[in-house]
N, C-alpha and C positions, 0 to 999 in steps of 0.2 A: 494466445491467451489475452483476455481483456480484464482491465480493472477500472473501477470508477475513477473518472478524471479528478474528482474532488479529493481523492485520497493520494494523489500523486503531487508532490511538491516540487516546483520548478524554480531553479535559481540560475539564471543564464542558460548555459548549455547543459547543466547538471539537473537530473531528475532523481528524486528519492521517494521512498515510501517507508512508513513506520510499520513494523511487523511485530506481533506478539509471538515471542519465541521462548518457550520453556519458562513462562511467567515473568519475563523481562522484555522491555522495549528494545528493539533493534532497528536501527536506521539502515536501509539498504539502498544502494545506488541501483537504479533501473535504467535499462536502455529502452526507449520508446520505439515502437514500431511505426509504420507509416499510416495506419488507419485509425479512424475514430468514428464512433457512431452512438448517437443518443446518449451522450454523457459518459461513454466508456472509451478508454484509450487502449490501443494494443501495446502489449509488453513483449519486447523481443528477448530480454534477459533480465535477471536479477530477482525474479519472483518465481515461485513454484506453485503448482496446483495444491490447494489446501492451506497455503499460507493465510494467516489471519491478519488482515490489514487493520490498523488502528484508526478509528474514526474519532471525530470530536476535536476538542481543543488540544493540539499537539505543540503549541507554541512554547510551552515550558517543559516539554518532555525531553529527556536526555537518554542517550544510549545506556543500557544497563539498569534503568529505573524499574523497580518492581511494579508490576501491573496485575490487575485482576480482571479477567475477561468475564463480563457480566451478562452478555447476551450477544446475539448475532442479528444483523439486519441485512437487507439487500445491499446496503452500501459497504458492508464489511466482508463481502464475499467476492470471489473472482469467478469469471465464467470462461469456459474453454471455447475456442473457435469451432 
């Protein structure tokens, strides 16, 4: 599975993604795969097909924050291999 590289947040050896889950923000640790192509990075674990990744300014986001999904864009979806 691939996700937009811009929606994966790296801090040293740790990679995370913000996911919209039941109306709240959830930060998930993800394991990156070995491939990358055209701005997309492979995800080995931590995300599931259909997860809605949160795009935009997530600097002040915190786990459990209530969110409202207002639309979808190509940056907020995942693709399967």
